[in-house]
N, CA, C and O atoms as a Tripos MOL2 file, in Angstrom:
@<TRIPOS>MOLECULE
protein
  304   303    76     0     0
PROTEIN
NO_CHARGES

@<TRIPOS>ATOM
      1 N          34.8370  -21.8350   22.0010 N.3       1 MET1
      2 CA         33.5920  -21.2590   22.4630 C.3       1 MET1
      3 C          33.5630  -19.7450   22.2100 C.2       1 MET1
      4 O          32.5300  -19.1790   21.8530 O.2       1 MET1
      5 N          34.7140  -19.1130   22.4020 N.am      2 ILE2
      6 CA         34.7950  -17.6700   22.1640 C.3       2 ILE2
      7 C          34.6050  -17.3730   20.6820 C.2       2 ILE2
      8 O          33.9590  -16.3890   20.3200 O.2       2 ILE2
      9 N          35.1650  -18.2190   19.8280 N.am      3 LEU3
     10 CA         35.0270  -18.0310   18.3860 C.3       3 LEU3
     11 C          33.5660  -18.0940   17.9550 C.2       3 LEU3
     12 O          33.1300  -17.3060   17.1160 O.2       3 LEU3
     13 N          32.8170  -19.0180   18.5180 N.am      4 ILE4
     14 CA         31.3840  -19.1380   18.2010 C.3       4 ILE4
     15 C          30.6280  -17.9010   18.6690 C.2       4 ILE4
     16 O          29.7620  -17.4010   17.9500 O.2       4 ILE4
     17 N          30.9350  -17.4080   19.8440 N.am      5 SER5
     18 CA         30.2670  -16.2170   20.3780 C.3       5 SER5
     19 C          30.5580  -14.9900   19.5250 C.2       5 SER5
     20 O          29.6520  -14.2120   19.2270 O.2       5 SER5
     21 N          31.8100  -14.8140   19.1320 N.am      6 VAL6
     22 CA         32.1940  -13.6620   18.3160 C.3       6 VAL6
     23 C          31.5400  -13.7470   16.9440 C.2       6 VAL6
     24 O          31.0420  -12.7460   16.4300 O.2       6 VAL6
     25 N          31.5380  -14.9230   16.3560 N.am      7 THR7
     26 CA         30.9250  -15.1120   15.0490 C.3       7 THR7
     27 C          29.4320  -14.8150   15.1030 C.2       7 THR7
     28 O          28.8940  -14.1490   14.2180 O.2       7 THR7
     29 N          28.7700  -15.3040   16.1320 N.am      8 THR8
     30 CA         27.3400  -15.0450   16.3050 C.3       8 THR8
     31 C          27.0760  -13.5550   16.4650 C.2       8 THR8
     32 O          26.1350  -13.0310   15.8690 O.2       8 THR8
     33 N          27.8820  -12.8690   17.2510 N.am      9 ALA9
     34 CA         27.7110  -11.4320   17.4590 C.3       9 ALA9
     35 C          27.9030  -10.6720   16.1510 C.2       9 ALA9
     36 O          27.1520   -9.7360   15.8740 O.2       9 ALA9
     37 N          28.8790  -11.0470   15.3520 N.am     10 VAL10
     38 CA         29.1220  -10.3870   14.0740 C.3      10 VAL10
     39 C          27.9560  -10.6190   13.1190 C.2      10 VAL10
     40 O          27.5210   -9.6910   12.4370 O.2      10 VAL10
     41 N          27.4520  -11.8380   13.0640 N.am     11 LEU11
     42 CA         26.3120  -12.1290   12.1860 C.3      11 LEU11
     43 C          25.0710  -11.3480   12.6060 C.2      11 LEU11
     44 O          24.3510  -10.8220   11.7580 O.2      11 LEU11
     45 N          24.8230  -11.2710   13.9010 N.am     12 ILE12
     46 CA         23.6720  -10.5130   14.3890 C.3      12 ILE12
     47 C          23.8440   -9.0330   14.0480 C.2      12 ILE12
     48 O          22.8970   -8.3840   13.6030 O.2      12 ILE12
     49 N          25.0360   -8.5080   14.2540 N.am     13 GLY13
     50 CA         25.3080   -7.1060   13.9270 C.3      13 GLY13
     51 C          25.1280   -6.8250   12.4560 C.2      13 GLY13
     52 O          24.5370   -5.8110   12.0840 O.2      13 GLY13
     53 N          25.6340   -7.7130   11.6080 N.am     14 ALA14
     54 CA         25.4820   -7.5330   10.1620 C.3      14 ALA14
     55 C          24.0170   -7.5800    9.7510 C.2      14 ALA14
     56 O          23.5850   -6.8060    8.8970 O.2      14 ALA14
     57 N          23.2550   -8.4790   10.3510 N.am     15 THR15
     58 CA         21.8210   -8.5780   10.0530 C.3      15 THR15
     59 C          21.0970   -7.2970   10.4410 C.2      15 THR15
     60 O          20.2440   -6.8130    9.6980 O.2      15 THR15
     61 N          21.4310   -6.7530   11.5920 N.am     16 ILE16
     62 CA         20.8000   -5.5050   12.0420 C.3      16 ILE16
     63 C          21.1180   -4.3720   11.0730 C.2      16 ILE16
     64 O          20.2350   -3.5870   10.7250 O.2      16 ILE16
     65 N          22.3660   -4.2820   10.6390 N.am     17 VAL17
     66 CA         22.7650   -3.2250    9.6990 C.3      17 VAL17
     67 C          22.0180   -3.3720    8.3770 C.2      17 VAL17
     68 O          21.5230   -2.3830    7.8350 O.2      17 VAL17
     69 N          21.9320   -4.5760    7.8600 N.am     18 VAL18
     70 CA         21.2460   -4.8120    6.5870 C.3      18 VAL18
     71 C          19.7770   -4.4230    6.6850 C.2      18 VAL18
     72 O          19.2560   -3.7320    5.8090 O.2      18 VAL18
     73 N          19.1050   -4.8640    7.7510 N.am     19 PHE19
     74 CA         17.6840   -4.5460    7.8920 C.3      19 PHE19
     75 C          17.4520   -3.0610    8.1240 C.2      19 PHE19
     76 O          16.4730   -2.5110    7.6200 O.2      19 PHE19
     77 N          18.3160   -2.4070    8.8640 N.am     20 SER20
     78 CA         18.1270   -0.9700    9.0820 C.3      20 SER20
     79 C          18.3240   -0.1980    7.7820 C.2      20 SER20
     80 O          17.6150    0.7790    7.5380 O.2      20 SER20
     81 N          19.2740   -0.6150    6.9420 N.am     21 ARG21
     82 CA         19.4450    0.0400    5.6430 C.3      21 ARG21
     83 C          18.2530   -0.2040    4.7380 C.2      21 ARG21
     84 O          17.8500    0.6890    3.9920 O.2      21 ARG21
     85 N          17.6780   -1.4080    4.7910 N.am     22 MET22
     86 CA         16.4870   -1.6980    3.9830 C.3      22 MET22
     87 C          15.3180   -0.8160    4.4110 C.2      22 MET22
     88 O          14.5970   -0.2810    3.5680 O.2      22 MET22
     89 N          15.1320   -0.6660    5.7150 N.am     23 ARG23
     90 CA         14.0500    0.1900    6.2120 C.3      23 ARG23
     91 C          14.2690    1.6390    5.8090 C.2      23 ARG23
     92 O          13.3350    2.3340    5.4100 O.2      23 ARG23
     93 N          15.5210    2.0860    5.9200 N.am     24 LYS24
     94 CA         15.8400    3.4620    5.5500 C.3      24 LYS24
     95 C          15.5910    3.6960    4.0630 C.2      24 LYS24
     96 O          15.0650    4.7420    3.6830 O.2      24 LYS24
     97 N          15.9590    2.7430    3.2280 N.am     25 ALA25
     98 CA         15.7340    2.8610    1.7890 C.3      25 ALA25
     99 C          14.2440    2.8740    1.4700 C.2      25 ALA25
    100 O          13.8040    3.6060    0.5840 O.2      25 ALA25
    101 N          13.4760    2.0760    2.1810 N.am     26 ALA26
    102 CA         12.0270    2.0360    1.9430 C.3      26 ALA26
    103 C          11.3790    3.3590    2.3250 C.2      26 ALA26
    104 O          10.4660    3.8230    1.6420 O.2      26 ALA26
    105 N          11.8400    3.9640    3.4030 N.am     27 ARG27
    106 CA         11.2970    5.2540    3.8190 C.3      27 ARG27
    107 C          11.7390    6.3710    2.9010 C.2      27 ARG27
    108 O          11.0100    7.3480    2.7300 O.2      27 ARG27
    109 N          12.9120    6.2550    2.3090 N.am     28 ALA28
    110 CA         13.4630    7.3120    1.4680 C.3      28 ALA28
    111 C          12.6850    7.4920    0.1690 C.2      28 ALA28
    112 O          12.7460    8.5590   -0.4430 O.2      28 ALA28
    113 N          11.9520    6.4620   -0.2620 N.am     29 THR29
    114 CA         11.1940    6.5810   -1.5030 C.3      29 THR29
    115 C          10.0630    7.5840   -1.3610 C.2      29 THR29
    116 O           9.6410    8.1730   -2.3560 O.2      29 THR29
    117 N           9.5690    7.7900   -0.1680 N.am     30 GLY30
    118 CA          8.5520    8.8060    0.0900 C.3      30 GLY30
    119 C           7.3000    8.6100   -0.7240 C.2      30 GLY30
    120 O           6.7650    7.5050   -0.8050 O.2      30 GLY30
    121 N           6.8340    9.6860   -1.3290 N.am     31 LEU31
    122 CA          5.5870    9.6600   -2.0850 C.3      31 LEU31
    123 C           5.7540    9.1410   -3.5000 C.2      31 LEU31
    124 O           4.7660    8.9390   -4.2060 O.2      31 LEU31
    125 N           6.9810    8.9230   -3.9200 N.am     32 GLU32
    126 CA          7.2010    8.4800   -5.2890 C.3      32 GLU32
    127 C           6.5620    7.1240   -5.5650 C.2      32 GLU32
    128 O           6.1580    6.8500   -6.6950 O.2      32 GLU32
    129 N           6.4680    6.2770   -4.5490 N.am     33 GLY33
    130 CA          5.9140    4.9540   -4.7430 C.3      33 GLY33
    131 C           4.3900    4.9210   -4.7310 C.2      33 GLY33
    132 O           3.7870    3.9040   -5.0760 O.2      33 GLY33
    133 N           3.7740    6.0110   -4.3410 N.am     34 LEU34
    134 CA          2.3110    6.0420   -4.2500 C.3      34 LEU34
    135 C           1.6960    6.5340   -5.5560 C.2      34 LEU34
    136 O           2.2510    7.3880   -6.2470 O.2      34 LEU34
    137 N           0.5420    5.9740   -5.8710 N.am     35 ALA35
    138 CA         -0.1770    6.4190   -7.0650 C.3      35 ALA35
    139 C          -0.8130    7.7740   -6.7770 C.2      35 ALA35
    140 O          -1.2190    8.0480   -5.6480 O.2      35 ALA35
    141 N          -0.8950    8.5960   -7.7730 N.am     36 SER36
    142 CA         -1.5160    9.9000   -7.5820 C.3      36 SER36
    143 C          -3.0330    9.7250   -7.4480 C.2      36 SER36
    144 O          -3.5970    8.7090   -7.8540 O.2      36 SER36
    145 N          -3.6590   10.7200   -6.8800 N.am     37 ARG37
    146 CA         -5.1090   10.6770   -6.6980 C.3      37 ARG37
    147 C          -5.8230   10.5970   -8.0420 C.2      37 ARG37
    148 O          -6.8130    9.8780   -8.1820 O.2      37 ARG37
    149 N          -5.3190   11.3370   -9.0330 N.am     38 ALA38
    150 CA         -5.9380   11.3240  -10.3600 C.3      38 ALA38
    151 C          -5.8270    9.9470  -11.0020 C.2      38 ALA38
    152 O          -6.7710    9.4750  -11.6350 O.2      38 ALA38
    153 N          -4.6690    9.3000  -10.8380 N.am     39 ASP39
    154 CA         -4.4940    7.9570  -11.3960 C.3      39 ASP39
    155 C          -5.4430    6.9670  -10.7380 C.2      39 ASP39
    156 O          -6.0300    6.1150  -11.4060 O.2      39 ASP39
    157 N          -5.5870    7.0860   -9.4220 N.am     40 THR40
    158 CA         -6.4980    6.1920   -8.7040 C.3      40 THR40
    159 C          -7.9310    6.4150   -9.1500 C.2      40 THR40
    160 O          -8.6690    5.4560   -9.3710 O.2      40 THR40
    161 N          -8.3300    7.6730   -9.2840 N.am     41 GLN41
    162 CA         -9.6940    7.9900   -9.7050 C.3      41 GLN41
    163 C          -9.9530    7.4800  -11.1210 C.2      41 GLN41
    164 O         -11.0250    6.9460  -11.4030 O.2      41 GLN41
    165 N          -8.9810    7.6410  -12.0050 N.am     42 ARG42
    166 CA         -9.1230    7.1540  -13.3770 C.3      42 ARG42
    167 C          -9.2550    5.6280  -13.3980 C.2      42 ARG42
    168 O         -10.0790    5.0890  -14.1370 O.2      42 ARG42
    169 N          -8.4590    4.9390  -12.6020 N.am     43 TYR43
    170 CA         -8.5290    3.4780  -12.5230 C.3      43 TYR43
    171 C          -9.9040    3.0290  -12.0320 C.2      43 TYR43
    172 O         -10.4960    2.1080  -12.5950 O.2      43 TYR43
    173 N         -10.4110    3.6760  -10.9900 N.am     44 LEU44
    174 CA        -11.7320    3.3110  -10.4630 C.3      44 LEU44
    175 C         -12.8280    3.5810  -11.4920 C.2      44 LEU44
    176 O         -13.7530    2.7820  -11.6370 O.2      44 LEU44
    177 N         -12.7300    4.6920  -12.2000 N.am     45 ALA45
    178 CA        -13.7380    5.0160  -13.2070 C.3      45 ALA45
    179 C         -13.7140    4.0070  -14.3500 C.2      45 ALA45
    180 O         -14.7680    3.5940  -14.8350 O.2      45 ALA45
    181 N         -12.5210    3.6080  -14.7810 N.am     46 GLU46
    182 CA        -12.4100    2.6460  -15.8750 C.3      46 GLU46
    183 C         -12.9300    1.2580  -15.4830 C.2      46 GLU46
    184 O         -13.3760    0.4910  -16.3350 O.2      46 GLU46
    185 N         -12.8680    0.9550  -14.2160 N.am     47 ASN47
    186 CA        -13.2780   -0.3680  -13.7320 C.3      47 ASN47
    187 C         -14.5020   -0.2780  -12.8190 C.2      47 ASN47
    188 O         -14.6420   -1.0580  -11.8770 O.2      47 ASN47
    189 N         -15.3870    0.6840  -13.1100 N.am     48 TRP48
    190 CA        -16.4920    0.9450  -12.2000 C.3      48 TRP48
    191 C         -17.3890   -0.2760  -11.9840 C.2      48 TRP48
    192 O         -17.8400   -0.5010  -10.8610 O.2      48 TRP48
    193 N         -17.6550   -1.0580  -13.0090 N.am     49 SER49
    194 CA        -18.5590   -2.2070  -12.8440 C.3      49 SER49
    195 C         -17.9940   -3.1920  -11.8200 C.2      49 SER49
    196 O         -18.7400   -3.7320  -11.0020 O.2      49 SER49
    197 N         -16.7030   -3.4230  -11.8600 N.am     50 LEU50
    198 CA        -16.0770   -4.3180  -10.8860 C.3      50 LEU50
    199 C         -16.0740   -3.6970   -9.4930 C.2      50 LEU50
    200 O         -16.2890   -4.3870   -8.4970 O.2      50 LEU50
    201 N         -15.8290   -2.3930   -9.4320 N.am     51 VAL51
    202 CA        -15.8470   -1.6920   -8.1470 C.3      51 VAL51
    203 C         -17.2320   -1.7950   -7.5210 C.2      51 VAL51
    204 O         -17.3590   -2.0910   -6.3330 O.2      51 VAL51
    205 N         -18.2660   -1.5530   -8.3160 N.am     52 GLU52
    206 CA        -19.6340   -1.6040   -7.8090 C.3      52 GLU52
    207 C         -20.0090   -3.0200   -7.3800 C.2      52 GLU52
    208 O         -20.6490   -3.2030   -6.3450 O.2      52 GLU52
    209 N         -19.6220   -4.0090   -8.1540 N.am     53 GLN53
    210 CA        -19.9090   -5.3980   -7.8020 C.3      53 GLN53
    211 C         -19.2410   -5.7700   -6.4800 C.2      53 GLN53
    212 O         -19.8630   -6.3980   -5.6220 O.2      53 GLN53
    213 N         -17.9950   -5.3880   -6.3180 N.am     54 THR54
    214 CA        -17.2730   -5.6760   -5.0760 C.3      54 THR54
    215 C         -17.9110   -4.9500   -3.9030 C.2      54 THR54
    216 O         -18.0150   -5.5060   -2.8090 O.2      54 THR54
    217 N         -18.3360   -3.7200   -4.1220 N.am     55 ALA55
    218 CA        -18.9860   -2.9530   -3.0540 C.3      55 ALA55
    219 C         -20.2730   -3.6380   -2.6040 C.2      55 ALA55
    220 O         -20.5390   -3.7330   -1.4060 O.2      55 ALA55
    221 N         -21.0590   -4.1090   -3.5410 N.am     56 ARG56
    222 CA        -22.3070   -4.8030   -3.1880 C.3      56 ARG56
    223 C         -22.0230   -6.1030   -2.4350 C.2      56 ARG56
    224 O         -22.7060   -6.4330   -1.4660 O.2      56 ARG56
    225 N         -20.9970   -6.8420   -2.8980 N.am     57 GLU57
    226 CA        -20.6540   -8.1090   -2.2520 C.3      57 GLU57
    227 C         -20.1510   -7.9120   -0.8190 C.2      57 GLU57
    228 O         -20.3050   -8.7950    0.0240 O.2      57 GLU57
    229 N         -19.5580   -6.7670   -0.5540 N.am     58 THR58
    230 CA        -19.0450   -6.5170    0.7930 C.3      58 THR58
    231 C         -20.0450   -5.7980    1.6830 C.2      58 THR58
    232 O         -19.7290   -5.4620    2.8240 O.2      58 THR58
    233 N         -21.2570   -5.5580    1.1700 N.am     59 GLY59
    234 CA        -22.3290   -5.0460    2.0210 C.3      59 GLY59
    235 C         -22.5730   -3.5540    1.9830 C.2      59 GLY59
    236 O         -23.2590   -3.0320    2.8620 O.2      59 GLY59
    237 N         -22.0420   -2.8490    1.0060 N.am     60 MET60
    238 CA        -22.3350   -1.4140    0.9170 C.3      60 MET60
    239 C         -23.7640   -1.2110    0.4430 C.2      60 MET60
    240 O         -24.2680   -1.9580   -0.3960 O.2      60 MET60
    241 N         -24.4040   -0.1990    0.9890 N.am     61 SER61
    242 CA        -25.7770    0.1060    0.5920 C.3      61 SER61
    243 C         -25.7780    0.8670   -0.7310 C.2      61 SER61
    244 O         -24.7480    1.3720   -1.1760 O.2      61 SER61
    245 N         -26.9600    0.9360   -1.3490 N.am     62 ASP62
    246 CA        -27.0910    1.6630   -2.6160 C.3      62 ASP62
    247 C         -26.7430    3.1380   -2.4480 C.2      62 ASP62
    248 O         -26.1470    3.7430   -3.3390 O.2      62 ASP62
    249 N         -27.1170    3.7190   -1.3040 N.am     63 GLU63
    250 CA        -26.8140    5.1260   -1.0560 C.3      63 GLU63
    251 C         -25.3100    5.3580   -0.9590 C.2      63 GLU63
    252 O         -24.7980    6.3450   -1.4880 O.2      63 GLU63
    253 N         -24.5960    4.4440   -0.2800 N.am     64 GLU64
    254 CA        -23.1470    4.5680   -0.1580 C.3      64 GLU64
    255 C         -22.4750    4.4330   -1.5260 C.2      64 GLU64
    256 O         -21.5450    5.1730   -1.8460 O.2      64 GLU64
    257 N         -22.9500    3.4940   -2.3140 N.am     65 ILE65
    258 CA        -22.3930    3.2950   -3.6530 C.3      65 ILE65
    259 C         -22.6510    4.5290   -4.5100 C.2      65 ILE65
    260 O         -21.7850    4.9390   -5.2830 O.2      65 ILE65
    261 N         -23.8280    5.1190   -4.3810 N.am     66 ALA66
    262 CA        -24.1550    6.3250   -5.1530 C.3      66 ALA66
    263 C         -23.2260    7.4820   -4.7680 C.2      66 ALA66
    264 O         -22.7930    8.2450   -5.6320 O.2      66 ALA66
    265 N         -22.9230    7.6110   -3.4770 N.am     67 ARG67
    266 CA        -22.0030    8.6610   -3.0380 C.3      67 ARG67
    267 C         -20.6020    8.4520   -3.6100 C.2      67 ARG67
    268 O         -19.9630    9.3950   -4.0760 O.2      67 ARG67
    269 N         -20.1400    7.2130   -3.5690 N.am     68 VAL68
    270 CA        -18.8150    6.8950   -4.1190 C.3      68 VAL68
    271 C         -18.7980    7.1470   -5.6230 C.2      68 VAL68
    272 O         -17.8420    7.7120   -6.1530 O.2      68 VAL68
    273 N         -19.8580    6.7250   -6.3040 N.am     69 ARG69
    274 CA        -19.9560    6.9410   -7.7580 C.3      69 ARG69
    275 C         -19.8820    8.4350   -8.0640 C.2      69 ARG69
    276 O         -19.1940    8.8430   -9.0000 O.2      69 ARG69
    277 N         -20.5760    9.2410   -7.2930 N.am     70 ALA70
    278 CA        -20.5610   10.6810   -7.5190 C.3      70 ALA70
    279 C         -19.1460   11.2530   -7.3150 C.2      70 ALA70
    280 O         -18.7130   12.1310   -8.0610 O.2      70 ALA70
    281 N         -18.4480   10.7560   -6.3160 N.am     71 ASN71
    282 CA        -17.0770   11.2480   -6.0780 C.3      71 ASN71
    283 C         -16.1110   10.7720   -7.1640 C.2      71 ASN71
    284 O         -15.2630   11.5400   -7.6190 O.2      71 ASN71
    285 N         -16.2330    9.5460   -7.5670 N.am     72 VAL72
    286 CA        -15.2870    8.9740   -8.5420 C.3      72 VAL72
    287 C         -15.5570    9.4760   -9.9390 C.2      72 VAL72
    288 O         -14.6350    9.8900  -10.6420 O.2      72 VAL72
    289 N         -16.8120    9.4430  -10.3500 N.am     73 LEU73
    290 CA        -17.1550    9.8030  -11.7190 C.3      73 LEU73
    291 C         -17.4370   11.2980  -11.8750 C.2      73 LEU73
    292 O         -17.5700   11.7930  -12.9950 O.2      73 LEU73
    293 N         -17.5270   12.0110  -10.7610 N.am     74 GLY74
    294 CA        -17.7430   13.4520  -10.8310 C.3      74 GLY74
    295 C         -19.1680   13.8490  -11.1250 C.2      74 GLY74
    296 O         -19.4230   14.9840  -11.5270 O.2      74 GLY74
    297 N         -20.1140   12.9270  -10.9310 N.am     75 THR75
    298 CA        -21.5200   13.2620  -11.1380 C.3      75 THR75
    299 C         -22.1630   13.5480   -9.7990 C.2      75 THR75
    300 O         -22.0170   12.7730   -8.8540 O.2      75 THR75
    301 N         -22.8520   14.6270   -9.7190 N.am     76 ARG76
    302 CA        -23.5020   14.9870   -8.4450 C.3      76 ARG76
    303 C         -24.9710   15.1980   -8.6470 C.2      76 ARG76
    304 O         -25.6870   15.5070   -7.6940 O.2      76 ARG76
@<TRIPOS>BOND
     1     1     2 1
     2     2     3 1
     3     3     4 2
     4     3     5 am
     5     5     6 1
     6     6     7 1
     7     7     8 2
     8     7     9 am
     9     9    10 1
    10    10    11 1
    11    11    12 2
    12    11    13 am
    13    13    14 1
    14    14    15 1
    15    15    16 2
    16    15    17 am
    17    17    18 1
    18    18    19 1
    19    19    20 2
    20    19    21 am
    21    21    22 1
    22    22    23 1
    23    23    24 2
    24    23    25 am
    25    25    26 1
    26    26    27 1
    27    27    28 2
    28    27    29 am
    29    29    30 1
    30    30    31 1
    31    31    32 2
    32    31    33 am
    33    33    34 1
    34    34    35 1
    35    35    36 2
    36    35    37 am
    37    37    38 1
    38    38    39 1
    39    39    40 2
    40    39    41 am
    41    41    42 1
    42    42    43 1
    43    43    44 2
    44    43    45 am
    45    45    46 1
    46    46    47 1
    47    47    48 2
    48    47    49 am
    49    49    50 1
    50    50    51 1
    51    51    52 2
    52    51    53 am
    53    53    54 1
    54    54    55 1
    55    55    56 2
    56    55    57 am
    57    57    58 1
    58    58    59 1
    59    59    60 2
    60    59    61 am
    61    61    62 1
    62    62    63 1
    63    63    64 2
    64    63    65 am
    65    65    66 1
    66    66    67 1
    67    67    68 2
    68    67    69 am
    69    69    70 1
    70    70    71 1
    71    71    72 2
    72    71    73 am
    73    73    74 1
    74    74    75 1
    75    75    76 2
    76    75    77 am
    77    77    78 1
    78    78    79 1
    79    79    80 2
    80    79    81 am
    81    81    82 1
    82    82    83 1
    83    83    84 2
    84    83    85 am
    85    85    86 1
    86    86    87 1
    87    87    88 2
    88    87    89 am
    89    89    90 1
    90    90    91 1
    91    91    92 2
    92    91    93 am
    93    93    94 1
    94    94    95 1
    95    95    96 2
    96    95    97 am
    97    97    98 1
    98    98    99 1
    99    99   100 2
   100    99   101 am
   101   101   102 1
   102   102   103 1
   103   103   104 2
   104   103   105 am
   105   105   106 1
   106   106   107 1
   107   107   108 2
   108   107   109 am
   109   109   110 1
   110   110   111 1
   111   111   112 2
   112   111   113 am
   113   113   114 1
   114   114   115 1
   115   115   116 2
   116   115   117 am
   117   117   118 1
   118   118   119 1
   119   119   120 2
   120   119   121 am
   121   121   122 1
   122   122   123 1
   123   123   124 2
   124   123   125 am
   125   125   126 1
   126   126   127 1
   127   127   128 2
   128   127   129 am
   129   129   130 1
   130   130   131 1
   131   131   132 2
   132   131   133 am
   133   133   134 1
   134   134   135 1
   135   135   136 2
   136   135   137 am
   137   137   138 1
   138   138   139 1
   139   139   140 2
   140   139   141 am
   141   141   142 1
   142   142   143 1
   143   143   144 2
   144   143   145 am
   145   145   146 1
   146   146   147 1
   147   147   148 2
   148   147   149 am
   149   149   150 1
   150   150   151 1
   151   151   152 2
   152   151   153 am
   153   153   154 1
   154   154   155 1
   155   155   156 2
   156   155   157 am
   157   157   158 1
   158   158   159 1
   159   159   160 2
   160   159   161 am
   161   161   162 1
   162   162   163 1
   163   163   164 2
   164   163   165 am
   165   165   166 1
   166   166   167 1
   167   167   168 2
   168   167   169 am
   169   169   170 1
   170   170   171 1
   171   171   172 2
   172   171   173 am
   173   173   174 1
   174   174   175 1
   175   175   176 2
   176   175   177 am
   177   177   178 1
   178   178   179 1
   179   179   180 2
   180   179   181 am
   181   181   182 1
   182   182   183 1
   183   183   184 2
   184   183   185 am
   185   185   186 1
   186   186   187 1
   187   187   188 2
   188   187   189 am
   189   189   190 1
   190   190   191 1
   191   191   192 2
   192   191   193 am
   193   193   194 1
   194   194   195 1
   195   195   196 2
   196   195   197 am
   197   197   198 1
   198   198   199 1
   199   199   200 2
   200   199   201 am
   201   201   202 1
   202   202   203 1
   203   203   204 2
   204   203   205 am
   205   205   206 1
   206   206   207 1
   207   207   208 2
   208   207   209 am
   209   209   210 1
   210   210   211 1
   211   211   212 2
   212   211   213 am
   213   213   214 1
   214   214   215 1
   215   215   216 2
   216   215   217 am
   217   217   218 1
   218   218   219 1
   219   219   220 2
   220   219   221 am
   221   221   222 1
   222   222   223 1
   223   223   224 2
   224   223   225 am
   225   225   226 1
   226   226   227 1
   227   227   228 2
   228   227   229 am
   229   229   230 1
   230   230   231 1
   231   231   232 2
   232   231   233 am
   233   233   234 1
   234   234   235 1
   235   235   236 2
   236   235   237 am
   237   237   238 1
   238   238   239 1
   239   239   240 2
   240   239   241 am
   241   241   242 1
   242   242   243 1
   243   243   244 2
   244   243   245 am
   245   245   246 1
   246   246   247 1
   247   247   248 2
   248   247   249 am
   249   249   250 1
   250   250   251 1
   251   251   252 2
   252   251   253 am
   253   253   254 1
   254   254   255 1
   255   255   256 2
   256   255   257 am
   257   257   258 1
   258   258   259 1
   259   259   260 2
   260   259   261 am
   261   261   262 1
   262   262   263 1
   263   263   264 2
   264   263   265 am
   265   265   266 1
   266   266   267 1
   267   267   268 2
   268   267   269 am
   269   269   270 1
   270   270   271 1
   271   271   272 2
   272   271   273 am
   273   273   274 1
   274   274   275 1
   275   275   276 2
   276   275   277 am
   277   277   278 1
   278   278   279 1
   279   279   280 2
   280   279   281 am
   281   281   282 1
   282   282   283 1
   283   283   284 2
   284   283   285 am
   285   285   286 1
   286   286   287 1
   287   287   288 2
   288   287   289 am
   289   289   290 1
   290   290   291 1
   291   291   292 2
   292   291   293 am
   293   293   294 1
   294   294   295 1
   295   295   296 2
   296   295   297 am
   297   297   298 1
   298   298   299 1
   299   299   300 2
   300   299   301 am
   301   301   302 1
   302   302   303 1
   303   303   304 2
@<TRIPOS>SUBSTRUCTURE
     1 MET1         2 RESIDUE 1 A MET
     2 ILE2         6 RESIDUE 1 A ILE
     3 LEU3        10 RESIDUE 1 A LEU
     4 ILE4        14 RESIDUE 1 A ILE
     5 SER5        18 RESIDUE 1 A SER
     6 VAL6        22 RESIDUE 1 A VAL
     7 THR7        26 RESIDUE 1 A THR
     8 THR8        30 RESIDUE 1 A THR
     9 ALA9        34 RESIDUE 1 A ALA
    10 VAL10       38 RESIDUE 1 A VAL
    11 LEU11       42 RESIDUE 1 A LEU
    12 ILE12       46 RESIDUE 1 A ILE
    13 GLY13       50 RESIDUE 1 A GLY
    14 ALA14       54 RESIDUE 1 A ALA
    15 THR15       58 RESIDUE 1 A THR
    16 ILE16       62 RESIDUE 1 A ILE
    17 VAL17       66 RESIDUE 1 A VAL
    18 VAL18       70 RESIDUE 1 A VAL
    19 PHE19       74 RESIDUE 1 A PHE
    20 SER20       78 RESIDUE 1 A SER
    21 ARG21       82 RESIDUE 1 A ARG
    22 MET22       86 RESIDUE 1 A MET
    23 ARG23       90 RESIDUE 1 A ARG
    24 LYS24       94 RESIDUE 1 A LYS
    25 ALA25       98 RESIDUE 1 A ALA
    26 ALA26      102 RESIDUE 1 A ALA
    27 ARG27      106 RESIDUE 1 A ARG
    28 ALA28      110 RESIDUE 1 A ALA
    29 THR29      114 RESIDUE 1 A THR
    30 GLY30      118 RESIDUE 1 A GLY
    31 LEU31      122 RESIDUE 1 A LEU
    32 GLU32      126 RESIDUE 1 A GLU
    33 GLY33      130 RESIDUE 1 A GLY
    34 LEU34      134 RESIDUE 1 A LEU
    35 ALA35      138 RESIDUE 1 A ALA
    36 SER36      142 RESIDUE 1 A SER
    37 ARG37      146 RESIDUE 1 A ARG
    38 ALA38      150 RESIDUE 1 A ALA
    39 ASP39      154 RESIDUE 1 A ASP
    40 THR40      158 RESIDUE 1 A THR
    41 GLN41      162 RESIDUE 1 A GLN
    42 ARG42      166 RESIDUE 1 A ARG
    43 TYR43      170 RESIDUE 1 A TYR
    44 LEU44      174 RESIDUE 1 A LEU
    45 ALA45      178 RESIDUE 1 A ALA
    46 GLU46      182 RESIDUE 1 A GLU
    47 ASN47      186 RESIDUE 1 A ASN
    48 TRP48      190 RESIDUE 1 A TRP
    49 SER49      194 RESIDUE 1 A SER
    50 LEU50      198 RESIDUE 1 A LEU
    51 VAL51      202 RESIDUE 1 A VAL
    52 GLU52      206 RESIDUE 1 A GLU
    53 GLN53      210 RESIDUE 1 A GLN
    54 THR54      214 RESIDUE 1 A THR
    55 ALA55      218 RESIDUE 1 A ALA
    56 ARG56      222 RESIDUE 1 A ARG
    57 GLU57      226 RESIDUE 1 A GLU
    58 THR58      230 RESIDUE 1 A THR
    59 GLY59      234 RESIDUE 1 A GLY
    60 MET60      238 RESIDUE 1 A MET
    61 SER61      242 RESIDUE 1 A SER
    62 ASP62      246 RESIDUE 1 A ASP
    63 GLU63      250 RESIDUE 1 A GLU
    64 GLU64      254 RESIDUE 1 A GLU
    65 ILE65      258 RESIDUE 1 A ILE
    66 ALA66      262 RESIDUE 1 A ALA
    67 ARG67      266 RESIDUE 1 A ARG
    68 VAL68      270 RESIDUE 1 A VAL
    69 ARG69      274 RESIDUE 1 A ARG
    70 ALA70      278 RESIDUE 1 A ALA
    71 ASN71      282 RESIDUE 1 A ASN
    72 VAL72      286 RESIDUE 1 A VAL
    73 LEU73      290 RESIDUE 1 A LEU
    74 GLY74      294 RESIDUE 1 A GLY
    75 THR75      298 RESIDUE 1 A THR
    76 ARG76      302 RESIDUE 1 A ARG
């Protein structure tokens, strides 16, 4: 019975260590994993027809879409 308890405690401890290292590694990447604002804007501009279609399907008004278009495409 003691052997089972010790084994269980070791497995739980090892699991905690593994998950804490995974979380630490995920946090350590910082901003490197995020796309830059310019890359995001370029992607939206290249795919504007799909962006606009999705916006309409989700209920955005024409005025809201026009504001987004002006911000993304740089037209004011």
